[in-house]
PyMOL Python script that loads the backbone (N, CA, C, O; Angstrom):
from pymol import cmd

cmd.read_pdbstr("""\
ATOM      1  N   MET A   1      77.117 162.114 173.792  1.00  0.00           N
ATOM      2  CA  MET A   1      77.379 163.400 172.972  1.00  0.00           C
ATOM      3  C   MET A   1      77.416 162.969 171.478  1.00  0.00           C
ATOM      4  O   MET A   1      78.023 161.948 171.155  1.00  0.00           O
ATOM      5  N   GLU A   2      76.800 163.707 170.607  1.00  0.00           N
ATOM      6  CA  GLU A   2      76.915 163.422 169.208  1.00  0.00           C
ATOM      7  C   GLU A   2      78.166 164.181 168.675  1.00  0.00           C
ATOM      8  O   GLU A   2      78.364 165.348 169.012  1.00  0.00           O
ATOM      9  N   HIS A   3      79.015 163.506 167.835  1.00  0.00           N
ATOM     10  CA  HIS A   3      80.161 164.161 167.183  1.00  0.00           C
ATOM     11  C   HIS A   3      80.186 163.898 165.810  1.00  0.00           C
ATOM     12  O   HIS A   3      79.963 162.757 165.406  1.00  0.00           O
ATOM     13  N   PHE A   4      80.469 164.957 164.930  1.00  0.00           N
ATOM     14  CA  PHE A   4      80.487 164.814 163.584  1.00  0.00           C
ATOM     15  C   PHE A   4      81.952 164.815 163.110  1.00  0.00           C
ATOM     16  O   PHE A   4      82.774 165.572 163.625  1.00  0.00           O
ATOM     17  N   PHE A   5      82.275 163.938 162.097  1.00  0.00           N
ATOM     18  CA  PHE A   5      83.595 163.763 161.632  1.00  0.00           C
ATOM     19  C   PHE A   5      83.567 163.242 160.147  1.00  0.00           C
ATOM     20  O   PHE A   5      82.490 162.863 159.688  1.00  0.00           O
ATOM     21  N   GLN A   6      84.624 163.210 159.433  1.00  0.00           N
ATOM     22  CA  GLN A   6      84.741 162.767 158.124  1.00  0.00           C
ATOM     23  C   GLN A   6      85.234 161.287 158.037  1.00  0.00           C
ATOM     24  O   GLN A   6      86.294 160.967 158.574  1.00  0.00           O
ATOM     25  N   CYS A   7      84.479 160.400 157.373  1.00  0.00           N
ATOM     26  CA  CYS A   7      84.933 158.982 157.196  1.00  0.00           C
ATOM     27  C   CYS A   7      86.347 158.916 156.525  1.00  0.00           C
ATOM     28  O   CYS A   7      86.517 159.561 155.490  1.00  0.00           O
ATOM     29  N   PRO A   8      87.258 158.257 156.994  1.00  0.00           N
ATOM     30  CA  PRO A   8      88.577 158.188 156.442  1.00  0.00           C
ATOM     31  C   PRO A   8      88.588 157.240 155.098  1.00  0.00           C
ATOM     32  O   PRO A   8      89.613 157.081 154.435  1.00  0.00           O
ATOM     33  N   TYR A   9      87.411 156.669 154.795  1.00  0.00           N
ATOM     34  CA  TYR A   9      87.320 155.820 153.560  1.00  0.00           C
ATOM     35  C   TYR A   9      86.561 156.548 152.364  1.00  0.00           C
ATOM     36  O   TYR A   9      87.016 156.672 151.227  1.00  0.00           O
ATOM     37  N   CYS A  10      85.376 156.987 152.794  1.00  0.00           N
ATOM     38  CA  CYS A  10      84.428 157.569 151.824  1.00  0.00           C
ATOM     39  C   CYS A  10      84.434 159.059 151.849  1.00  0.00           C
ATOM     40  O   CYS A  10      83.999 159.690 150.886  1.00  0.00           O
ATOM     41  N   TRP A  11      84.903 159.644 152.900  1.00  0.00           N
ATOM     42  CA  TRP A  11      85.145 161.226 153.054  1.00  0.00           C
ATOM     43  C   TRP A  11      83.704 161.803 153.349  1.00  0.00           C
ATOM     44  O   TRP A  11      83.592 163.027 153.409  1.00  0.00           O
ATOM     45  N   GLU A  12      82.673 161.060 153.523  1.00  0.00           N
ATOM     46  CA  GLU A  12      81.392 161.597 153.873  1.00  0.00           C
ATOM     47  C   GLU A  12      81.407 162.052 155.288  1.00  0.00           C
ATOM     48  O   GLU A  12      82.143 161.483 156.094  1.00  0.00           O
ATOM     49  N   GLU A  13      80.595 163.099 155.663  1.00  0.00           N
ATOM     50  CA  GLU A  13      80.524 163.464 157.026  1.00  0.00           C
ATOM     51  C   GLU A  13      79.504 162.617 157.675  1.00  0.00           C
ATOM     52  O   GLU A  13      78.376 162.516 157.193  1.00  0.00           O
ATOM     53  N   ILE A  14      79.882 161.977 158.806  1.00  0.00           N
ATOM     54  CA  ILE A  14      78.999 161.166 159.540  1.00  0.00           C
ATOM     55  C   ILE A  14      79.053 161.614 161.035  1.00  0.00           C
ATOM     56  O   ILE A  14      79.900 162.420 161.421  1.00  0.00           O
ATOM     57  N   SER A  15      78.146 161.078 161.836  1.00  0.00           N
ATOM     58  CA  SER A  15      78.119 161.443 163.101  1.00  0.00           C
ATOM     59  C   SER A  15      77.964 160.140 163.956  1.00  0.00           C
ATOM     60  O   SER A  15      77.423 159.151 163.461  1.00  0.00           O
ATOM     61  N   MET A  16      78.438 160.139 165.237  1.00  0.00           N
ATOM     62  CA  MET A  16      78.291 159.030 166.047  1.00  0.00           C
ATOM     63  C   MET A  16      78.171 159.585 167.539  1.00  0.00           C
ATOM     64  O   MET A  16      78.659 160.656 167.899  1.00  0.00           O
ATOM     65  N   ILE A  17      77.477 158.741 168.332  1.00  0.00           N
ATOM     66  CA  ILE A  17      77.202 159.048 169.810  1.00  0.00           C
ATOM     67  C   ILE A  17      78.364 158.578 170.549  1.00  0.00           C
ATOM     68  O   ILE A  17      78.634 157.377 170.540  1.00  0.00           O
ATOM     69  N   LEU A  18      79.069 159.407 171.181  1.00  0.00           N
ATOM     70  CA  LEU A  18      80.264 159.223 172.021  1.00  0.00           C
ATOM     71  C   LEU A  18      79.798 158.976 173.537  1.00  0.00           C
ATOM     72  O   LEU A  18      78.838 159.612 173.971  1.00  0.00           O
ATOM     73  N   ASP A  19      80.413 158.144 174.263  1.00  0.00           N
ATOM     74  CA  ASP A  19      80.110 157.880 175.598  1.00  0.00           C
ATOM     75  C   ASP A  19      81.208 158.786 176.453  1.00  0.00           C
ATOM     76  O   ASP A  19      82.413 158.544 176.517  1.00  0.00           O
ATOM     77  N   THR A  20      80.555 159.814 177.055  1.00  0.00           N
ATOM     78  CA  THR A  20      81.470 160.769 177.855  1.00  0.00           C
ATOM     79  C   THR A  20      81.871 160.261 179.299  1.00  0.00           C
ATOM     80  O   THR A  20      82.650 160.885 180.020  1.00  0.00           O
ATOM     81  N   SER A  21      81.285 159.109 179.643  1.00  0.00           N
ATOM     82  CA  SER A  21      81.604 158.518 180.908  1.00  0.00           C
ATOM     83  C   SER A  21      83.051 157.865 181.071  1.00  0.00           C
ATOM     84  O   SER A  21      83.529 157.648 182.184  1.00  0.00           O
ATOM     85  N   ILE A  22      83.631 157.606 180.023  1.00  0.00           N
ATOM     86  CA  ILE A  22      85.015 156.984 180.080  1.00  0.00           C
ATOM     87  C   ILE A  22      85.955 157.995 179.507  1.00  0.00           C
ATOM     88  O   ILE A  22      85.720 158.435 178.382  1.00  0.00           O
ATOM     89  N   PRO A  23      87.028 158.414 180.197  1.00  0.00           N
ATOM     90  CA  PRO A  23      87.848 159.449 179.770  1.00  0.00           C
ATOM     91  C   PRO A  23      88.656 159.194 178.537  1.00  0.00           C
ATOM     92  O   PRO A  23      88.707 159.998 177.606  1.00  0.00           O
ATOM     93  N   ILE A  24      89.297 158.027 178.564  1.00  0.00           N
ATOM     94  CA  ILE A  24      90.092 157.621 177.377  1.00  0.00           C
ATOM     95  C   ILE A  24      89.556 156.315 176.713  1.00  0.00           C
ATOM     96  O   ILE A  24      89.388 155.289 177.371  1.00  0.00           O
ATOM     97  N   GLN A  25      89.318 156.394 175.491  1.00  0.00           N
ATOM     98  CA  GLN A  25      88.701 155.296 174.792  1.00  0.00           C
ATOM     99  C   GLN A  25      89.298 154.990 173.392  1.00  0.00           C
ATOM    100  O   GLN A  25      89.805 155.877 172.705  1.00  0.00           O
ATOM    101  N   THR A  26      89.220 153.778 173.027  1.00  0.00           N
ATOM    102  CA  THR A  26      89.628 153.360 171.637  1.00  0.00           C
ATOM    103  C   THR A  26      88.686 152.258 171.288  1.00  0.00           C
ATOM    104  O   THR A  26      88.632 151.279 172.031  1.00  0.00           O
ATOM    105  N   TYR A  27      87.954 152.330 170.244  1.00  0.00           N
ATOM    106  CA  TYR A  27      87.134 151.257 169.769  1.00  0.00           C
ATOM    107  C   TYR A  27      86.835 151.378 168.228  1.00  0.00           C
ATOM    108  O   TYR A  27      87.301 152.308 167.571  1.00  0.00           O
ATOM    109  N   ILE A  28      86.097 150.474 167.721  1.00  0.00           N
ATOM    110  CA  ILE A  28      85.877 150.205 166.266  1.00  0.00           C
ATOM    111  C   ILE A  28      84.390 150.382 165.966  1.00  0.00           C
ATOM    112  O   ILE A  28      83.606 149.724 166.650  1.00  0.00           O
ATOM    113  N   GLU A  29      83.940 151.152 165.074  1.00  0.00           N
ATOM    114  CA  GLU A  29      82.572 151.275 164.579  1.00  0.00           C
ATOM    115  C   GLU A  29      82.575 151.438 163.158  1.00  0.00           C
ATOM    116  O   GLU A  29      83.497 152.027 162.594  1.00  0.00           O
ATOM    117  N   ASP A  30      81.529 150.917 162.501  1.00  0.00           N
ATOM    118  CA  ASP A  30      81.465 150.960 161.018  1.00  0.00           C
ATOM    119  C   ASP A  30      80.862 152.243 160.566  1.00  0.00           C
ATOM    120  O   ASP A  30      79.947 152.778 161.193  1.00  0.00           O
ATOM    121  N   CYS A  31      81.388 152.745 159.452  1.00  0.00           N
ATOM    122  CA  CYS A  31      80.871 153.946 158.853  1.00  0.00           C
ATOM    123  C   CYS A  31      79.292 153.653 158.451  1.00  0.00           C
ATOM    124  O   CYS A  31      78.928 152.607 157.913  1.00  0.00           O
ATOM    125  N   GLU A  32      78.537 154.596 158.751  1.00  0.00           N
ATOM    126  CA  GLU A  32      77.071 154.480 158.536  1.00  0.00           C
ATOM    127  C   GLU A  32      76.910 154.677 156.952  1.00  0.00           C
ATOM    128  O   GLU A  32      75.822 154.392 156.451  1.00  0.00           O
ATOM    129  N   VAL A  33      77.773 155.070 156.286  1.00  0.00           N
ATOM    130  CA  VAL A  33      77.577 155.379 154.725  1.00  0.00           C
ATOM    131  C   VAL A  33      78.156 154.114 153.985  1.00  0.00           C
ATOM    132  O   VAL A  33      77.444 153.377 153.304  1.00  0.00           O
ATOM    133  N   CYS A  34      79.531 153.920 154.179  1.00  0.00           N
ATOM    134  CA  CYS A  34      80.253 152.920 153.389  1.00  0.00           C
ATOM    135  C   CYS A  34      80.475 151.434 154.054  1.00  0.00           C
ATOM    136  O   CYS A  34      80.859 150.435 153.445  1.00  0.00           O
ATOM    137  N   CYS A  35      80.171 151.516 155.325  1.00  0.00           N
ATOM    138  CA  CYS A  35      80.201 150.309 156.164  1.00  0.00           C
ATOM    139  C   CYS A  35      81.518 149.809 156.499  1.00  0.00           C
ATOM    140  O   CYS A  35      81.606 148.725 157.076  1.00  0.00           O
ATOM    141  N   ASN A  36      82.648 150.537 156.174  1.00  0.00           N
ATOM    142  CA  ASN A  36      84.043 150.107 156.483  1.00  0.00           C
ATOM    143  C   ASN A  36      84.227 150.356 158.025  1.00  0.00           C
ATOM    144  O   ASN A  36      83.498 151.144 158.626  1.00  0.00           O
ATOM    145  N   PRO A  37      85.220 149.658 158.629  1.00  0.00           N
ATOM    146  CA  PRO A  37      85.475 149.849 160.018  1.00  0.00           C
ATOM    147  C   PRO A  37      86.321 151.078 160.297  1.00  0.00           C
ATOM    148  O   PRO A  37      87.298 151.266 159.572  1.00  0.00           O
ATOM    149  N   ILE A  38      86.067 151.867 161.198  1.00  0.00           N
ATOM    150  CA  ILE A  38      86.838 153.102 161.585  1.00  0.00           C
ATOM    151  C   ILE A  38      87.216 152.975 163.058  1.00  0.00           C
ATOM    152  O   ILE A  38      86.384 152.772 163.942  1.00  0.00           O
ATOM    153  N   GLU A  39      88.452 153.101 163.248  1.00  0.00           N
ATOM    154  CA  GLU A  39      88.918 153.180 164.642  1.00  0.00           C
ATOM    155  C   GLU A  39      88.850 154.536 165.244  1.00  0.00           C
ATOM    156  O   GLU A  39      89.477 155.475 164.755  1.00  0.00           O
ATOM    157  N   LEU A  40      88.027 154.665 166.400  1.00  0.00           N
ATOM    158  CA  LEU A  40      87.700 155.926 166.945  1.00  0.00           C
ATOM    159  C   LEU A  40      88.494 156.076 168.301  1.00  0.00           C
ATOM    160  O   LEU A  40      88.549 155.150 169.110  1.00  0.00           O
ATOM    161  N   THR A  41      89.123 157.330 168.507  1.00  0.00           N
ATOM    162  CA  THR A  41      89.774 157.479 169.849  1.00  0.00           C
ATOM    163  C   THR A  41      89.427 158.880 170.365  1.00  0.00           C
ATOM    164  O   THR A  41      90.079 159.890 170.101  1.00  0.00           O
ATOM    165  N   PRO A  42      88.311 158.831 171.142  1.00  0.00           N
ATOM    166  CA  PRO A  42      87.939 160.164 171.756  1.00  0.00           C
ATOM    167  C   PRO A  42      88.592 160.258 173.203  1.00  0.00           C
ATOM    168  O   PRO A  42      88.813 159.236 173.851  1.00  0.00           O
ATOM    169  N   ASN A  43      88.848 161.344 173.612  1.00  0.00           N
ATOM    170  CA  ASN A  43      89.387 161.600 174.957  1.00  0.00           C
ATOM    171  C   ASN A  43      88.603 162.745 175.637  1.00  0.00           C
ATOM    172  O   ASN A  43      88.440 163.823 175.067  1.00  0.00           O
ATOM    173  N   PHE A  44      88.159 162.503 176.775  1.00  0.00           N
ATOM    174  CA  PHE A  44      87.302 163.511 177.551  1.00  0.00           C
ATOM    175  C   PHE A  44      87.844 163.991 178.864  1.00  0.00           C
ATOM    176  O   PHE A  44      88.477 163.229 179.595  1.00  0.00           O
ATOM    177  N   GLN A  45      87.626 165.138 179.151  1.00  0.00           N
ATOM    178  CA  GLN A  45      87.840 165.716 180.524  1.00  0.00           C
ATOM    179  C   GLN A  45      86.568 166.221 181.008  1.00  0.00           C
ATOM    180  O   GLN A  45      86.016 167.244 180.604  1.00  0.00           O
ATOM    181  N   GLY A  46      86.059 165.272 182.081  1.00  0.00           N
ATOM    182  CA  GLY A  46      84.705 165.570 182.492  1.00  0.00           C
ATOM    183  C   GLY A  46      83.736 165.264 181.302  1.00  0.00           C
ATOM    184  O   GLY A  46      83.903 164.199 180.709  1.00  0.00           O
ATOM    185  N   SER A  47      82.854 166.012 180.949  1.00  0.00           N
ATOM    186  CA  SER A  47      82.012 165.841 179.791  1.00  0.00           C
ATOM    187  C   SER A  47      82.465 166.454 178.555  1.00  0.00           C
ATOM    188  O   SER A  47      81.787 166.308 177.538  1.00  0.00           O
ATOM    189  N   GLU A  48      83.671 167.207 178.535  1.00  0.00           N
ATOM    190  CA  GLU A  48      84.087 167.859 177.439  1.00  0.00           C
ATOM    191  C   GLU A  48      85.085 167.055 176.512  1.00  0.00           C
ATOM    192  O   GLU A  48      86.040 166.469 177.021  1.00  0.00           O
ATOM    193  N   LEU A  49      84.886 167.034 175.308  1.00  0.00           N
ATOM    194  CA  LEU A  49      85.801 166.313 174.362  1.00  0.00           C
ATOM    195  C   LEU A  49      87.021 167.149 174.101  1.00  0.00           C
ATOM    196  O   LEU A  49      86.929 168.219 173.500  1.00  0.00           O
ATOM    197  N   VAL A  50      88.129 166.691 174.530  1.00  0.00           N
ATOM    198  CA  VAL A  50      89.451 167.341 174.389  1.00  0.00           C
ATOM    199  C   VAL A  50      90.270 166.930 173.227  1.00  0.00           C
ATOM    200  O   VAL A  50      91.119 167.699 172.776  1.00  0.00           O
ATOM    201  N   SER A  51      90.061 165.756 172.717  1.00  0.00           N
ATOM    202  CA  SER A  51      90.751 165.296 171.526  1.00  0.00           C
ATOM    203  C   SER A  51      89.843 164.178 170.836  1.00  0.00           C
ATOM    204  O   SER A  51      89.031 163.494 171.460  1.00  0.00           O
ATOM    205  N   PHE A  52      90.080 164.087 169.504  1.00  0.00           N
ATOM    206  CA  PHE A  52      89.367 162.949 168.858  1.00  0.00           C
ATOM    207  C   PHE A  52      90.066 162.672 167.683  1.00  0.00           C
ATOM    208  O   PHE A  52      90.449 163.592 166.961  1.00  0.00           O
ATOM    209  N   SER A  53      90.296 161.362 167.383  1.00  0.00           N
ATOM    210  CA  SER A  53      90.922 160.953 166.091  1.00  0.00           C
ATOM    211  C   SER A  53      90.062 159.760 165.454  1.00  0.00           C
ATOM    212  O   SER A  53      89.305 159.084 166.150  1.00  0.00           O
ATOM    213  N   CYS A  54      90.230 159.556 164.112  1.00  0.00           N
ATOM    214  CA  CYS A  54      89.594 158.462 163.571  1.00  0.00           C
ATOM    215  C   CYS A  54      90.499 158.053 162.388  1.00  0.00           C
ATOM    216  O   CYS A  54      90.991 158.897 161.639  1.00  0.00           O
ATOM    217  N   SER A  55      90.697 156.742 162.250  1.00  0.00           N
ATOM    218  CA  SER A  55      91.561 156.222 161.195  1.00  0.00           C
ATOM    219  C   SER A  55      91.044 154.961 160.593  1.00  0.00           C
ATOM    220  O   SER A  55      90.294 154.206 161.210  1.00  0.00           O
ATOM    221  N   SER A  56      91.453 154.750 159.395  1.00  0.00           N
ATOM    222  CA  SER A  56      90.986 153.452 158.655  1.00  0.00           C
ATOM    223  C   SER A  56      91.748 152.363 159.361  1.00  0.00           C
ATOM    224  O   SER A  56      92.761 152.595 160.021  1.00  0.00           O
ATOM    225  N   ILE A  57      91.239 151.194 159.203  1.00  0.00           N
ATOM    226  CA  ILE A  57      91.840 149.890 159.645  1.00  0.00           C
ATOM    227  C   ILE A  57      92.463 149.085 158.456  1.00  0.00           C
ATOM    228  O   ILE A  57      91.864 148.932 157.392  1.00  0.00           O
ATOM    229  N   GLU A  58      93.629 148.614 158.695  1.00  0.00           N
ATOM    230  CA  GLU A  58      94.278 147.797 157.617  1.00  0.00           C
ATOM    231  C   GLU A  58      93.519 146.623 157.555  1.00  0.00           C
ATOM    232  O   GLU A  58      93.145 146.050 158.578  1.00  0.00           O
ATOM    233  N   GLN A  59      93.222 146.160 156.237  1.00  0.00           N
ATOM    234  CA  GLN A  59      92.368 144.886 155.967  1.00  0.00           C
ATOM    235  C   GLN A  59      93.159 143.960 155.276  1.00  0.00           C
ATOM    236  O   GLN A  59      92.691 142.869 154.952  1.00  0.00           O
TER     237      GLN A  59
END
""", "prot")
cmd.dss("prot")
cmd.show_as("cartoon", "prot")
cmd.util.cbc("prot")
cmd.orient("prot")
């Protein structure tokens, strides 16, 4: 599933493809605009996204 959100570094709207097959996830992806690492935490019930958070990573 494609999900749109705002990068916590550059504030640009970006999108990422989320895997709905794992109910609770936490992983790191780089912003496609500024290339900084973002910690993503999507949670699903079935194939429905019930919560999503993204945060910057202390460097």
